[in-house]
C-alpha positions as CSV (number, residue, x, y, z in Angstrom):
1,M,-199.8,-52.6,-109.3
2,F,-201.7,-55.8,-108.8
3,R,-205.0,-53.9,-108.1
4,I,-204.6,-52.0,-111.4
5,E,-203.6,-55.1,-113.4
6,S,-205.7,-57.8,-111.8
7,A,-208.8,-57.5,-114.0
8,R,-206.7,-57.8,-117.2
9,I,-204.7,-60.7,-115.8
10,I,-207.8,-62.6,-114.7
11,A,-209.4,-62.0,-118.1
12,G,-206.3,-63.3,-120.0
13,V,-206.0,-66.4,-117.8
14,A,-209.8,-67.1,-118.0
15,R,-209.5,-67.4,-121.7
16,I,-207.2,-70.4,-121.2
17,V,-208.8,-72.2,-118.2
18,R,-212.4,-71.1,-119.0
19,D,-213.2,-70.7,-115.3
20,V,-213.1,-67.3,-113.6
21,G,-212.6,-68.8,-110.1
22,I,-209.5,-70.7,-111.2
23,A,-208.3,-67.7,-113.2
24,E,-208.5,-65.5,-110.1
25,E,-206.5,-68.0,-108.1
26,L,-203.8,-68.1,-110.8
27,A,-203.6,-64.3,-110.9
28,Q,-203.1,-64.3,-107.1
29,D,-200.4,-67.0,-107.5
30,A,-198.6,-64.6,-109.9
31,L,-198.8,-61.9,-107.3
32,V,-197.3,-64.2,-104.7
33,A,-194.5,-65.0,-107.2
34,A,-193.8,-61.3,-107.6
35,L,-193.7,-60.7,-103.9
36,E,-191.1,-63.5,-103.6
37,R,-188.9,-62.6,-106.6
38,W,-189.0,-58.9,-107.0
39,P,-187.3,-58.0,-103.7
40,E,-184.3,-60.0,-105.1
41,S,-184.4,-59.3,-108.8
42,G,-185.9,-55.9,-108.7
43,V,-189.2,-54.7,-110.2
44,P,-189.3,-55.4,-114.0
45,D,-189.5,-52.6,-116.5
46,R,-193.1,-53.8,-117.3
47,P,-194.5,-55.3,-114.1
48,G,-197.9,-55.8,-115.6
49,A,-196.5,-57.8,-118.5
50,W,-194.5,-59.9,-116.0
51,L,-197.6,-60.7,-113.9
52,M,-199.6,-61.5,-117.0
53,A,-196.9,-63.9,-118.5
54,T,-196.4,-65.6,-115.1
55,A,-200.1,-66.2,-114.6
56,K,-200.6,-67.5,-118.2
57,H,-197.7,-69.8,-117.9
58,R,-199.1,-71.3,-114.7
59,A,-202.5,-71.6,-116.4
60,I,-200.8,-73.7,-119.2
61,D,-199.0,-75.9,-116.6
62,L,-202.4,-76.5,-114.9
63,V,-204.0,-77.5,-118.1
64,R,-201.1,-79.8,-118.9
65,R,-201.4,-81.6,-115.6
66,K,-205.0,-82.5,-116.2
67,E,-205.5,-86.2,-117.0
68,T,-207.9,-85.1,-119.8
69,Y,-205.2,-83.0,-121.4
70,A,-205.5,-84.7,-124.8
71,R,-209.3,-84.1,-124.8
72,K,-208.9,-80.5,-123.7
73,L,-206.1,-79.7,-126.1
74,A,-208.5,-78.9,-128.9
75,E,-210.5,-76.5,-126.7
76,V,-207.5,-74.6,-125.3
77,G,-205.2,-74.9,-128.3
78,R,-206.0,-71.4,-129.7
79,A,-205.6,-69.8,-126.3
80,M,-202.3,-71.5,-125.8
81,E,-201.0,-70.3,-129.1
82,D,-201.9,-66.8,-128.1
83,V,-199.9,-67.0,-124.8
84,P,-197.3,-64.2,-124.9
85,P,-193.6,-64.9,-124.4
86,P,-192.0,-63.8,-121.1
87,E,-191.8,-60.3,-122.5
88,P,-195.2,-59.6,-124.2
89,A,-195.3,-57.1,-127.0
90,D,-197.3,-54.5,-125.1
91,A,-198.7,-54.8,-121.6
92,D,-201.0,-51.9,-122.2
93,D,-203.0,-53.6,-125.0
94,I,-206.6,-54.2,-124.1
95,D,-208.2,-56.9,-126.2
96,D,-211.5,-58.7,-126.0
97,D,-210.4,-60.7,-122.9
98,L,-211.5,-57.9,-120.5
99,L,-214.8,-57.5,-122.4
100,R,-215.4,-61.3,-122.0
101,L,-214.7,-61.0,-118.3
102,I,-217.2,-58.2,-117.9
103,F,-219.9,-60.1,-119.7
104,T,-219.2,-63.2,-117.7
105,A,-219.2,-61.5,-114.3
106,C,-222.6,-59.9,-115.2
107,H,-224.2,-63.0,-116.6
108,P,-228.0,-63.1,-116.0
109,V,-227.7,-66.6,-114.4
110,L,-226.4,-64.7,-111.3
111,S,-228.5,-62.6,-109.0
112,P,-228.0,-58.8,-109.2
113,Q,-226.3,-58.9,-105.8
114,A,-224.0,-61.7,-106.9
115,R,-223.2,-59.8,-110.2
116,I,-222.3,-56.7,-108.2
117,A,-220.1,-58.5,-105.7
118,L,-218.3,-60.5,-108.4
119,T,-217.8,-57.5,-110.7
120,L,-216.3,-55.4,-107.9
121,R,-214.0,-58.3,-107.0
122,L,-212.8,-59.3,-110.4
123,L,-212.9,-56.0,-112.3
124,G,-212.8,-53.4,-109.4
125,G,-210.0,-55.2,-107.6
126,L,-211.8,-54.7,-104.3
127,T,-211.3,-57.2,-101.4
128,T,-214.2,-59.0,-99.8
129,E,-213.8,-56.7,-96.7
130,E,-214.0,-53.6,-98.9
131,I,-217.2,-54.8,-100.7
132,A,-218.8,-55.7,-97.4
133,R,-218.0,-52.3,-96.0
134,A,-219.2,-50.4,-99.1
135,F,-222.6,-52.1,-99.0
136,L,-222.9,-52.4,-95.2
137,T,-223.0,-56.2,-95.5
138,S,-221.2,-58.8,-93.4
139,E,-217.9,-60.1,-94.9
140,P,-219.1,-63.7,-94.7
141,T,-222.2,-62.8,-96.7
142,V,-220.2,-61.2,-99.5
143,A,-217.7,-64.1,-99.5
144,Q,-220.5,-66.5,-99.9
145,R,-222.0,-64.5,-102.7
146,I,-218.7,-64.5,-104.6
147,V,-218.1,-68.2,-104.0
148,R,-221.6,-69.1,-105.1
149,A,-221.3,-66.9,-108.1
150,K,-218.2,-68.6,-109.3
151,R,-219.7,-72.0,-108.7
152,T,-222.9,-71.1,-110.5
153,L,-221.0,-69.9,-113.6
154,A,-219.0,-73.1,-113.6
155,K,-222.0,-75.3,-113.1
156,A,-224.0,-73.5,-115.8
157,Q,-220.9,-73.8,-118.1
158,V,-221.2,-70.2,-119.0
159,P,-218.9,-69.7,-122.0
160,F,-216.1,-67.2,-121.5
161,E,-217.0,-65.1,-124.6
162,V,-218.6,-61.9,-125.8
163,P,-222.2,-62.8,-127.0
164,Y,-223.5,-61.5,-130.2
165,G,-226.8,-60.6,-131.7
166,S,-229.9,-60.5,-129.5
167,E,-228.1,-62.3,-126.7
168,R,-225.4,-59.6,-126.6
169,A,-228.0,-56.9,-126.3
170,A,-229.7,-58.7,-123.4
171,R,-226.4,-59.3,-121.7
172,L,-225.2,-55.8,-122.3
173,S,-228.2,-54.4,-120.4
174,S,-227.2,-56.6,-117.5
175,V,-223.7,-55.2,-117.6
176,L,-224.9,-51.6,-117.7
177,E,-227.4,-52.3,-114.9
178,V,-224.6,-53.6,-112.6
179,I,-222.4,-50.6,-113.2
180,Y,-225.4,-48.2,-112.7
181,L,-226.3,-49.9,-109.4
182,I,-222.7,-49.7,-108.1
183,F,-222.5,-46.0,-108.9
184,N,-225.9,-45.3,-107.4
185,E,-225.0,-46.9,-104.1
186,G,-221.9,-44.7,-104.0
187,Y,-223.8,-41.6,-105.0
188,S,-226.6,-42.0,-102.5
189,A,-226.0,-44.7,-100.0
190,T,-229.1,-46.6,-99.0
191,A,-227.9,-47.0,-95.4
192,G,-225.2,-46.1,-93.0
193,D,-223.7,-42.9,-91.7
194,D,-222.4,-41.5,-95.0
195,L,-224.5,-40.0,-97.7
196,V,-221.8,-40.5,-100.4
197,R,-219.2,-43.2,-100.9
198,P,-216.9,-41.6,-103.6
199,A,-214.8,-44.8,-104.0
200,L,-217.7,-46.8,-105.3
201,C,-218.6,-44.0,-107.8
202,E,-215.0,-44.0,-109.0
203,D,-215.0,-47.7,-109.5
204,A,-218.3,-47.6,-111.4
205,L,-217.2,-44.7,-113.6
206,R,-213.9,-46.4,-114.4
207,L,-215.7,-49.6,-115.4
208,A,-218.1,-47.6,-117.6
209,R,-215.2,-45.9,-119.3
210,V,-213.4,-49.2,-119.9
211,L,-216.6,-50.7,-121.4
212,A,-217.1,-47.6,-123.6
213,G,-213.5,-48.1,-124.9
214,L,-214.1,-51.7,-125.6
215,T,-217.5,-51.2,-127.3
216,P,-217.2,-47.8,-129.0
217,K,-220.2,-48.5,-131.3
218,E,-222.7,-49.1,-128.5
219,P,-224.6,-45.8,-128.1
220,E,-226.2,-46.7,-124.8
221,V,-222.9,-47.4,-123.2
222,H,-221.9,-43.9,-124.0
223,G,-225.2,-42.8,-122.6
224,L,-224.3,-44.4,-119.3
225,V,-220.8,-43.0,-119.3
226,S,-222.3,-39.5,-119.9
227,L,-224.8,-39.9,-117.1
228,L,-222.1,-41.0,-114.6
229,E,-219.7,-38.2,-115.6
230,F,-222.5,-35.6,-115.0
231,Q,-223.5,-37.2,-111.7
232,A,-219.9,-37.6,-110.5
233,S,-219.2,-33.9,-111.3
234,R,-221.5,-32.9,-108.4
235,I,-220.2,-35.2,-105.7
236,A,-218.0,-32.6,-104.0
237,A,-220.9,-30.2,-103.6
238,R,-223.4,-32.8,-102.3
239,T,-222.2,-32.8,-98.7
240,G,-221.2,-30.1,-96.3
241,P,-218.1,-29.8,-94.1
242,D,-219.4,-32.4,-91.6
243,G,-220.9,-34.8,-94.2
244,E,-224.4,-33.4,-94.0
245,P,-226.4,-33.5,-97.3
246,V,-226.7,-30.3,-99.4
247,L,-229.8,-30.1,-101.5
248,L,-229.4,-29.4,-105.2
249,A,-230.9,-25.9,-104.9
250,D,-228.3,-25.0,-102.2
251,Q,-225.2,-26.5,-103.8
252,N,-222.2,-24.3,-104.5
253,R,-221.9,-24.9,-108.2
254,S,-218.4,-23.6,-108.3
255,K,-217.5,-27.0,-106.7
256,W,-218.9,-28.9,-109.6
257,N,-216.1,-30.5,-111.6
258,R,-216.1,-28.8,-115.0
259,M,-213.8,-31.4,-116.5
260,L,-216.2,-34.2,-115.8
261,I,-219.1,-32.1,-117.2
262,R,-217.1,-31.6,-120.4
263,R,-216.5,-35.4,-120.5
264,G,-220.2,-35.9,-120.0
265,I,-221.1,-33.6,-122.9
266,E,-218.6,-35.4,-125.2
267,A,-220.1,-38.8,-124.2
268,L,-223.6,-37.5,-124.7
269,Q,-222.8,-36.6,-128.3
270,R,-222.1,-40.3,-128.9
271,A,-225.1,-41.5,-126.9
272,G,-228.3,-42.9,-128.4
273,H,-231.9,-42.7,-127.4
274,G,-232.2,-45.3,-124.7
275,P,-233.0,-44.9,-121.0
276,Y,-229.4,-44.1,-119.8
277,S,-229.0,-41.6,-122.7
278,V,-232.3,-39.8,-121.7
279,Q,-231.2,-39.7,-118.1
280,A,-227.9,-38.3,-119.2
281,A,-229.7,-35.6,-121.1
282,I,-231.6,-34.7,-117.9
283,A,-228.4,-34.5,-116.0
284,A,-226.9,-32.3,-118.7
285,C,-229.8,-29.8,-118.2
286,H,-228.7,-29.5,-114.5
287,A,-225.0,-29.4,-115.3
288,Q,-225.3,-26.6,-117.8
289,A,-227.4,-24.3,-115.6
290,I,-225.1,-21.7,-114.0
291,R,-227.6,-21.1,-111.2
292,Y,-230.4,-23.2,-109.8
293,E,-232.9,-20.6,-111.1
294,D,-231.6,-21.1,-114.6
295,T,-232.5,-24.8,-114.7
296,D,-234.7,-25.7,-117.8
297,W,-237.4,-27.6,-115.9
298,T,-239.8,-27.7,-118.8
299,T,-237.2,-29.7,-120.9
300,I,-236.5,-31.9,-117.9
301,A,-240.2,-32.7,-117.5
302,A,-240.5,-33.5,-121.2
303,L,-237.4,-35.8,-120.9
304,Y,-238.9,-37.6,-117.9
305,G,-242.0,-38.1,-120.1
306,R,-239.9,-39.7,-122.7
307,L,-238.2,-41.8,-120.1
308,M,-241.6,-43.0,-118.9
309,T,-242.3,-44.4,-122.4
310,L,-238.9,-46.3,-122.4
311,T,-238.9,-47.6,-118.8
312,P,-242.2,-46.9,-117.1
313,S,-241.9,-47.0,-113.3
314,P,-243.4,-45.2,-110.3
315,V,-239.9,-43.8,-109.5
316,V,-239.6,-42.2,-112.9
317,Q,-243.1,-40.8,-112.5
318,L,-242.2,-39.3,-109.1
319,N,-239.1,-37.6,-110.7
320,R,-241.3,-36.3,-113.4
321,A,-243.7,-34.9,-110.8
322,V,-240.9,-32.9,-109.3
323,A,-239.9,-31.4,-112.7
324,V,-243.6,-30.6,-113.4
325,A,-243.8,-28.9,-110.0
326,M,-240.8,-26.8,-110.8
327,S,-242.1,-25.8,-114.2
328,Q,-245.8,-25.5,-113.6
329,G,-246.1,-25.0,-109.9
330,P,-246.4,-27.1,-106.7
331,E,-250.1,-27.7,-107.1
332,A,-249.6,-29.4,-110.5
333,G,-246.8,-31.5,-109.1
334,L,-248.8,-32.5,-106.0
335,Q,-251.6,-33.9,-108.1
336,L,-249.1,-36.2,-109.8
337,V,-247.6,-37.2,-106.5
338,D,-250.9,-37.9,-104.9
339,A,-251.7,-40.3,-107.7
340,L,-248.7,-42.4,-106.6
341,T,-249.6,-42.6,-102.9
342,D,-251.3,-46.0,-103.3
343,E,-248.5,-47.4,-105.5
344,P,-247.3,-50.7,-103.8
345,A,-243.7,-50.2,-105.2
346,L,-243.4,-46.9,-103.4
347,K,-244.9,-48.1,-100.1
348,D,-241.6,-47.9,-98.2
349,Y,-239.8,-45.5,-100.5
350,H,-238.8,-42.5,-98.4
351,L,-238.5,-40.1,-101.3
352,L,-242.3,-40.2,-101.9
353,P,-243.2,-38.6,-98.6
354,S,-240.1,-36.4,-98.8
355,V,-241.2,-35.0,-102.2
356,R,-244.8,-34.6,-101.0
357,G,-243.6,-32.8,-97.9
358,D,-241.6,-30.4,-100.0
359,L,-244.6,-29.6,-102.2
360,L,-246.9,-29.1,-99.2
361,E,-244.4,-26.8,-97.7
362,R,-244.3,-24.7,-100.8
363,L,-248.1,-24.5,-100.7
364,G,-248.0,-23.3,-97.1
365,R,-249.6,-26.5,-95.7
366,R,-246.9,-26.8,-93.1
367,E,-248.5,-29.2,-90.6
368,E,-249.1,-31.7,-93.4
369,A,-245.6,-31.1,-94.6
370,R,-244.2,-31.8,-91.1
371,A,-246.0,-35.2,-91.0
372,E,-244.6,-36.2,-94.4
373,F,-241.0,-35.3,-93.5
374,E,-241.3,-37.3,-90.3
375,R,-242.7,-40.3,-92.2
376,A,-239.9,-40.0,-94.8
377,A,-237.3,-39.9,-91.9
378,S,-238.8,-43.1,-90.5
379,L,-238.4,-44.9,-93.8
380,T,-234.8,-44.0,-94.7
381,R,-231.9,-46.2,-93.5
382,N,-229.3,-43.5,-94.1
383,A,-228.5,-41.5,-91.0
384,R,-227.6,-38.3,-92.9
385,E,-230.8,-38.3,-94.8
386,R,-232.7,-38.9,-91.6
387,E,-231.1,-35.9,-89.9
388,L,-231.9,-33.7,-92.9
389,L,-235.6,-34.8,-93.0
390,M,-236.1,-34.4,-89.2
391,E,-234.6,-30.9,-89.5
392,R,-237.0,-30.1,-92.3
393,A,-239.9,-31.5,-90.2
394,A,-238.9,-29.3,-87.2
395,S,-238.6,-26.2,-89.4
396,Q,-242.3,-26.3,-90.2
397,G,-243.0,-25.1,-86.8
398,R,-240.6,-22.2,-87.3
399,G,-242.2,-20.9,-90.4
400,G,-240.5,-23.2,-92.9
401,A,-237.0,-23.9,-94.1
């Protein structure tokens, strides 16, 4: 119950104390109070409302104990007036407090790593140990990131509010980026023994859905939701019985989650024309193809071209090269890939030699393909991907995969 309600409680308390670190402590105090009282009094009819009221009452007590209470009264007066009675009207109401918390946790004053850790802690309800395990980082490192993030927000006096105008657009992009990065790490882990970490994908998708509900008129938020719905629909088919990767061409599409695909289509209808929306349109092309052979690669290549104009990057260009290879042939794709071989940003990117190896294999240049697959295997930090790449390298001597 606390894991479900914690983000809303922290958000409600932060509006009073204006400090997410203190707000988190007060929310945890409410949990301790529940653990002490509920075994005797029984679980309330609305446990979330009980936790919220308890935490907010403790927040008011804390403010009142401050020596500077008189000076602070004007600042917190409105928040105190909004504090619900012991039985709030509706514990399920989601107001702007949660939105304020999302924008605060993803403030650009924090590093991307700190934003991710703080977002998963405050909004995802994950423990420090769970965050460390998900990102293959030591627990002390994650703990330090969270502590420093809270300290940085307090020192910078970041207001607990939803920004507006140009600042809101800039901050919203930071929020979307954090959710996108969390999902990507779950969808294709950068390191470790597992290719996919579904729990991280679920947390990111849930955050995206919450954000879309709180900002229904932001088309790019719906674009991100659509993209994540489509990507999440394929998770069950991305690995085999022993956790081994299954390439897109070999996936059993009957395992694709049709409900998530429908949700992705619905969200895409409300999306705009930004980078996430274009990526969602690309994912929709894959999702709507009954067979791999039915994929509309020409449209996908055109969409990647549009994405290049919005967010030009070597990675987008590499993805476009794959689509061009599928629509126009491997030789056309290889020309685009070869133009990226000296790109500094892709120097240690394992997917560059992986894609090049695939195209060389399709052209019958197997010895060159083997070398590229071996190089890709040496660059990846994910054990499952390394196994797949080494198998593809070995297959070149057996006449190809």
